[in-house]
C-alpha positions, -999 to +999 in steps of 0.1 A: +719+792+401+753+784+400+758+763+432+755+724+427+727+710+449+710+675+458+673+673+454+653+644+462+616+640+456+594+616+477+559+607+473+539+595+498+503+583+507+487+586+540+479+550+557+447+539+574+465+540+607+464+580+600+429+584+589+419+568+621+438+589+643+422+618+663+424+656+644+445+662+671+469+632+674+471+639+634+480+675+641+507+665+662+519+635+645+521+663+613+543+687+636+568+660+646+576+646+613+577+678+596+605+688+623+621+656+615+622+661+577+636+699+581+661+688+602+677+666+570+681+693+546+685+727+539+653+731+526+621+713+526+590+717+509+557+696+508+532+697+481+497+686+478+494+658+450+461+640+455+437+649+436+460+653+405+470+618+413+456+586+429+489+572+442+500+600+462+486+625+487+519+645+491+553+651+479+579+660+501+607+678+482+644+681+500+672+699+487+703+710+498+741+723+488+761+694+474+793+698+496+819+668+490+814+630+481+798+623+516+764+648+507+740+619+493+756+595+518+745+621+550+716+628+539+703+596+527+708+586+562+692+618+580+657+613+556+656+575+566+659+584+600+635+613+597+606+590+581+615+554+593+598+564+629+564+575+609+560+547+582+531+531+603+512+565+589+526+574+559+541+550+529+565+563+502+552+554+468+578+569+443+613+587+449+631+607+422+663+625+429+694+637+411+722+665+409+723+698+394+755+701+373+763+730+343+745+719+311+767+707+281+744+726+257+738+761+270+775+766+267+788+801+288+755+820+291+739+813+321+707+792+321+677+805+337+664+783+365+644+775+398+671+777+426+659+746+451+671+763+481+665+801+480+643+805+454+607+817+460+578+785+452+555+791+425+521+777+424+524+748+409+551+724+402+556+697+381+582+669+376+589+636+353+614+609+348+634+616+312+655+587+293+671+594+258+671+569+230+706+545+225+703+565+191+705+600+206+740+590+222+753+580+192+750+610+172+778+637+169+777+662+192+769+688+168+736+673+156+724+673+192+737+705+199+715+715+169+686+700+182+689+709+217+689+749+205+656+743+193+644+733+230+661+759+246+645+787+221+610+776+228+615+774+263+629+811+263+596+817+246+582+810+283+599+830+304+573+828+334+580+790+334+612+777+353+627+749+349+655+723+370+671+698+353+687+669+378+710+644+362+710+607+377+725+587+353+735+555+368+715+566+399+682+554+389+661+540+365+660+574+347+692+599+333+675+633+342+644+642+364+628+671+347+613+696+375+592+732+364+572+755+384+546+778+372+516+806+378+497+792+346+489+759+343+478+764+304+503+782+298+531+756+310+510+727+291+510+749+261+551+750+262+548+712+262+525+711+236+554+731+215+583+712+228+563+679+215+569+691+181+609+693+178+634+678+159+647+657+190+612+643+203+619+612+182+648+605+206+632+605+237+622+567+249+607+574+283+591+610+300+563+594+320+548+593+348+543+630+352+535+639+384+515+679+391+514+693+425+506+723+445+524+744+467+509+756+500+535+764+534+542+730+545+521+730+571+491+737+556+493+714+529+498+689+560+466+707+575+446+694+542+449+658+563+435+672+597 
């Protein structure tokens, strides 16, 4: 993936009004809401979150090319218009977002990763906010590069696990949003376990909460609540 993209992850819980609707009315609501969400971004995926967590039912991932400095403004307006009319039935419980950009640690090598817009989605997705310590940024570039080289080396031992790194410095409480896709959850968990032992681990200030979601076609995900 070489183009710059904006990625927005919104977690939702269904309200009591949704639960008490007739089944045919819920199905109609789902169609109308999904149509509205798809009008806001180039690519929209809807994931099942519950029962991996109790604080969200579904995840809406919106992705679009970052065309110019008005891209965020236009998307935020469109997403609000797509969601606000339906707030009687759904409540947003968390939002994480950021933008892609070239990694300062990979150099000229083409990084392996996820294509948010045209890529084929895998069965599972995890994501979490990520914050480095102040000491990390106080170190020299060479020291940071050495620790990141270890991180990159371990990641390349798990080619079946794809990553998307989003930058959100100054935009939300975190500095990054880290996103992974995979087919094999135990294999992914092994990757995370190995990364915990990296020399750079003490410079992690926060990497929670962690969200795990299951991919279906958007219509099929919403149908789980019909």
